[in-house]
C-alpha positions in Angstrom: -9.4 -9.2 27.4 -10.5 -9.1 23.8 -8.1 -7.5 21.2 -10.4 -5.6 18.0 -8.2 -5.4 15.4 -9.6 -3.1 12.1 -8.4 -4.7 8.7 -9.0 -2.7 5.7 -9.6 -4.5 2.3 -9.8 -3.3 -1.5 -11.8 -4.8 -4.0 -10.9 -3.9 -7.6 -11.7 -5.6 -10.3 -12.9 -5.5 -14.4 -14.8 -8.3 -16.1 -13.4 -10.7 -13.4 -9.5 -9.7 -13.3 -7.5 -7.6 -10.8 -4.6 -5.9 -10.9 -2.7 -4.8 -8.1 0.0 -2.4 -6.6 1.6 -2.2 -3.7 -0.5 -1.9 -0.8 1.1 1.5 1.2 3.1 0.5 3.6 3.6 4.3 5.8 -0.3 4.3 5.6 -0.8 3.8 9.4 2.2 4.3 10.9 4.2 1.3 12.5 2.1 -0.3 15.1 1.5 -0.3 18.6 2.7 -4.3 19.1 -0.2 -4.4 21.7 -1.3 -7.4 20.4 -0.4 -10.6 22.5 -0.6 -12.8 19.2 -1.0 -16.1 21.2 -4.3 -16.9 19.2 -6.2 -16.9 22.4 -8.2 -13.5 21.8 -10.8 -13.0 19.2 -9.7 -11.2 15.9 -13.4 -9.4 16.3 -12.3 -6.5 13.2 -13.5 -4.0 11.1 -12.8 -4.1 7.5 -12.9 -1.3 5.1 -13.3 -2.7 1.8 -13.9 -1.5 -1.7 -15.6 -3.5 -4.2 -16.5 -3.2 -7.8 -18.7 -5.2 -10.3 -18.9 -5.3 -14.5 -22.5 -5.7 -16.2 -20.7 -5.3 -19.4 -21.5 -1.5 -19.4 -21.6 0.6 -16.0 -18.7 0.1 -13.4 -18.7 1.3 -10.5 -16.7 0.7 -6.8 -17.5 1.7 -3.8 -16.6 1.1 0.1 -17.8 -0.8 2.6 -17.6 -1.8 6.7 -18.1 -5.9 7.3 -17.3 -7.4 10.3 -15.2 -10.6 10.0 -17.3 -13.0 11.1 -20.2 -12.0 8.4 -20.9 -11.0 4.8 -23.3 -8.0 5.3 -21.7 -5.1 3.7 -22.6 -1.3 5.4 -21.7 1.1 2.8 -19.7 3.9 3.3 -19.6 5.6 -0.1 -22.1 5.9 -2.9 -22.2 3.8 -6.1 -22.8 5.7 -9.4 -21.8 4.8 -13.1 -18.1 4.7 -14.0 -17.1 6.1 -10.4 -14.1 4.6 -8.7 -12.8 4.4 -4.9 -8.9 3.8 -3.8 -6.3 4.1 -1.8 -8.4 3.6 1.0 -6.0 4.2 4.5 -7.2 4.5 7.8 -5.5 7.4 10.2 -2.9 6.6 12.9 -5.7 6.5 15.4 -8.2 5.2 13.3 -10.8 7.9 13.3 -10.5 8.4 9.9 -10.2 7.0 6.2 -8.7 8.9 3.3 -9.6 7.4 0.1 -9.2 8.5 -3.8 -11.9 9.1 -6.2 -13.0 10.1 -9.5 -16.4 11.1 -8.1 -16.8 14.7 -9.2 -15.2 13.7 -11.9 -17.0 13.0 -15.9 -14.3 10.5 -16.8 -11.1 8.5 -15.5 -8.8 11.4 -16.3 -9.5 13.4 -12.8 -9.3 12.2 -9.4 -8.9 13.4 -5.9 -8.4 12.6 -2.2 -11.0 12.4 0.3 -12.0 12.4 3.8 -14.1 11.0 6.1 -15.3 9.2 9.7 -15.1 5.7 9.8 -18.5 5.2 10.2 -18.9 7.0 6.5 -20.4 10.4 7.4 -18.7 13.7 7.1 -17.4 12.7 3.6 -15.2 15.7 2.5 -13.2 16.3 -0.3 -10.0 17.4 0.4 -8.3 18.7 -3.1 -10.0 20.2 -6.3 -8.0 19.8 -9.2 -8.0 19.0 -12.6 -5.5 16.4 -12.6 -4.9 12.8 -11.2 -4.3 12.7 -7.2 -4.1 9.7 -5.4 -1.0 7.8 -3.5 -2.1 9.4 -0.1 0.0 8.6 2.7 -0.8 10.0 6.5 1.9 11.6 8.0 2.7 9.6 11.7 1.5 12.1 13.9 -2.3 12.2 11.7 -1.7 15.7 11.2 -0.5 15.9 7.5 -1.0 13.8 4.2 1.7 13.8 1.8 0.1 13.0 -2.0 1.3 12.8 -5.6 -0.1 14.9 -8.1 -0.1 14.4 -11.8 -0.8 17.3 -14.4 0.4 18.2 -17.5 2.6 14.9 -18.1 4.4 15.8 -14.7 4.0 13.9 -11.2 5.0 16.2 -7.9 4.9 15.4 -4.3 2.7 17.7 -2.3 1.4 17.5 1.0 -1.0 19.2 2.8 -3.4 19.6 6.6 -6.0 16.9 6.9 -8.5 19.5 6.3 -6.9 19.9 2.7 -5.9 23.6 3.8 -2.0 24.8 3.0 -1.8 22.6 -0.1 2.7 22.9 -0.9 4.7 21.4 -4.0 7.9 19.4 -2.2 9.1 18.6 -5.5 8.6 20.9 -7.6 10.6 19.5 -10.3 10.4 19.4 -14.2 11.1 15.1 -13.6 8.4 12.7 -12.1 8.9 13.0 -8.4 6.2 10.2 -6.8 5.2 7.4 -4.1 5.9 9.4 -0.7 6.4 7.5 2.4 7.2 8.9 5.7 9.5 8.0 8.1 8.4 6.4 11.2 9.5 9.8 13.1 7.7 12.2 10.7 10.8 14.0 9.8 11.7 12.5 6.1 10.4 11.6 3.2 11.2 9.1 0.7 10.2 9.3 -2.5 11.3 8.3 -6.2 12.3 10.4 -9.3 13.6 10.2 -12.2 15.3 13.7 -12.4 18.6 12.3 -13.0 17.3 9.4 -15.7 16.3 6.3 -14.7 14.2 6.2 -11.5 15.8 5.9 -8.3 15.1 6.7 -4.8 15.4 9.8 -3.2 15.0 11.3 0.2 13.8 15.0 1.9 13.2 16.9 4.5 8.9 17.0 5.0 9.4 21.2 3.8 11.1 19.7 0.5 14.4 20.7 1.5 17.8 18.6 1.1 16.7 16.6 -1.0 19.3 13.8 -1.8 19.3 10.9 -4.3 20.4 7.2 -2.1 20.3 4.5 -4.8 22.4 4.5 -7.8 20.8 2.2 -10.4 20.8 1.4 -14.1 17.1 0.2 -13.9 14.3 1.8 -12.5 13.3 1.6 -8.7 10.6 2.2 -6.8 8.4 1.6 -4.0 10.7 3.2 -1.0 9.2 1.2 2.3 10.8 2.5 6.1 12.3 -0.2 8.6 10.5 0.7 11.7 13.4 2.3 13.2 13.9 4.5 10.7 17.5 3.5 10.1 17.2 1.7 6.5 14.8 1.7 3.7 13.4 -1.4 1.1 13.0 -0.9 -2.4 12.2 -2.8 -5.7 14.6 -1.9 -8.6 15.5 -3.9 -11.6 18.6 -4.1 -13.9 16.9 -2.6 -16.8 17.2 -5.1 -19.1 14.2 -6.9 -18.6 10.5 -6.4 -17.0 10.6 -9.9 -15.4 14.1 -8.9 -13.4 13.0 -6.9 -10.7 15.2 -7.3 -7.0 14.5 -6.5 -3.4 17.4 -3.9 -2.4 17.6 -1.8 1.1 19.9 0.6 2.3 20.8 2.7 5.0 19.1 6.0 4.9 22.1 8.2 4.3 23.1 6.1 0.7 24.9 3.4 2.1 25.3 -0.5 2.4 22.8 -0.4 -0.8 22.3 -4.4 -1.0 20.5 -6.7 -2.9 18.7 -9.0 -0.8 17.0 -11.7 -3.2 19.6 -11.6 -5.8 17.8 -13.9 -8.2 16.8 -12.9 -12.1 12.9 -12.8 -11.4 9.8 -10.2 -10.4 9.8 -9.5 -7.2 7.5 -7.0 -5.7 5.8 -5.1 -2.7 8.1 -5.2 0.2 7.2 -4.9 3.7 8.9 -5.0 6.8 7.3 -6.6 10.2 6.5 -4.0 12.7 9.7 -5.7 14.7 11.6 -5.0 11.4 13.6 -8.6 11.8 11.5 -10.0 8.9 10.7 -9.2 5.7 7.3 -10.2 3.6 7.4 -9.9 -0.2 5.7 -11.0 -3.3 7.5 -13.4 -5.6 6.1 -13.7 -9.3 7.6 -15.9 -12.0 6.7 -16.3 -15.8 5.5 -19.5 -17.1 4.5 -19.4 -21.0 2.9 -16.2 -21.2 1.0 -16.6 -17.9 2.0 -15.9 -14.4 1.9 -17.5 -10.7 2.7 -15.3 -7.5 3.6 -16.4 -4.0 4.0 -14.9 -0.7 7.3 -15.6 0.9 9.3 -14.0 4.1 12.7 -13.6 4.8 15.4 -12.6 7.6 16.2 -8.7 7.3 19.5 -9.8 5.7 17.9 -11.9 2.5 18.4 -15.3 4.1 15.8 -18.0 5.0 13.6 -16.9 1.8 10.3 -19.3 2.5 7.3 -19.7 0.5 4.3 -19.2 3.0 1.4 -20.3 0.0 2.7 -22.6 -1.6 0.0 -24.9 -0.5 -2.6 -22.7 -2.4 -3.4 -22.8 -5.9 -4.6 -19.1 -6.7 -2.2 -15.8 -7.1 -1.1 -13.5 -4.2 -1.1 -9.8 -5.1 -2.1 -8.0 -2.2 -0.8 -8.6 2.1 -0.2 -6.6 4.9 1.0 -7.9 8.9 -1.3 -7.6 11.8 0.5 -4.9 13.6 2.0 -6.8 16.4 3.5 -9.1 13.4 2.0 -12.8 14.8 -0.4 -12.8 11.5 -0.2 -11.6 7.9 -4.0 -10.9 5.5 -3.9 -11.7 2.2 -5.7 -12.3 -1.3 -8.9 -13.1 -1.1 -9.6 -12.8 2.5 -7.2 -15.1 4.5 -5.0 -14.3 7.4 -2.7 -17.0 8.2 0.6 -17.1 10.8 3.7 -15.4 10.3 4.7 -19.0 9.3 2.3 -20.1 6.8 0.2 -22.3 9.2 -3.2 -21.9 10.4 -4.5 -20.3 7.0 -8.3 -19.3 7.7 -10.7 -17.7 4.9 -12.5 -15.0 6.9 -14.5 -14.0 3.6 -16.1 -15.4 0.5 -15.3 -12.8 -2.3 -18.0 -11.6 -4.2 -18.2 -13.5 -7.6 -16.2 -11.4 -10.8 -14.4 -9.6 -8.3 -10.5 -9.5 -6.9 -9.9 -8.6 -3.2 -6.8 -7.7 -0.4 -5.7 -6.6 2.6 -4.6 -3.1 2.3 -4.6 -1.6 5.9 -4.9 -3.4 9.3 -4.8 -1.6 12.3 -5.5 -2.3 15.8 
């Protein structure tokens, strides 16, 4: 029996240079693990990609569907001057796509959240604001969407129904609260906040009650990621001394046993749990004479056995994601490899002057 996987990819680039944040690790739950992972099935795949071009005057980006074994794209959103698409993510059941865009704005400062079917039909604007709305994340049951809303120099975390109704401010704080992450059982939301000075990791109920500070660091912490069993949270944090000192930490959801897993002075980012929770993949960035190089690493959940998976390639790695069964990793300019770094395969050549990286993969 052939298993069909869906991979979501996002291309964002200006003048051939790509700048990446972390893919949303809670975008489509923790996977059902039904793939056999032994390589005897065809990864046919449907990939959601965004593409951007620069001609000196106009910039645009759009979403498209592309088959893994074909380079023909089927557009899902309309391209227009100075309009962009970002934050694309599949719903847990794979029937819908959330994305952010400034397609109804006259400039860059106003973004909203949109939803559509995976065939590109029924494109609907869910938010209608005068601010910057992004970072949409599905609840595990697919019935709600959390997001962050920046307006008047303040960022808050909201939740709404999937039709855009019942938009509710959960944090309602004069400080900046952002990067919501649903717990696997849908009962909690982790986020970062600077309400006590620097950014630390907090947790709250999904109605906004019982907001509790988990981490307690002197540097800024960000990018909370729940373990598949919901017992721990990964995050990045520096000591405040240098941009290039960003470590990966793990903490229990009750705030106990905060542990530095990397414990080496350099820049680590985008930690992700493997679907079974036994491994953690991350990007390690090292600076060399005002330039930097990034590689994809994997380690045990306790931080041991840190292994470079991409030291045999020249290009830097800026995005990656595990397959739902945890047997493979998609990364960089459309490559797939086994989790031990073997059998690297390019599945599509990127367009000229574009950066590209995977942000979602569902079965």
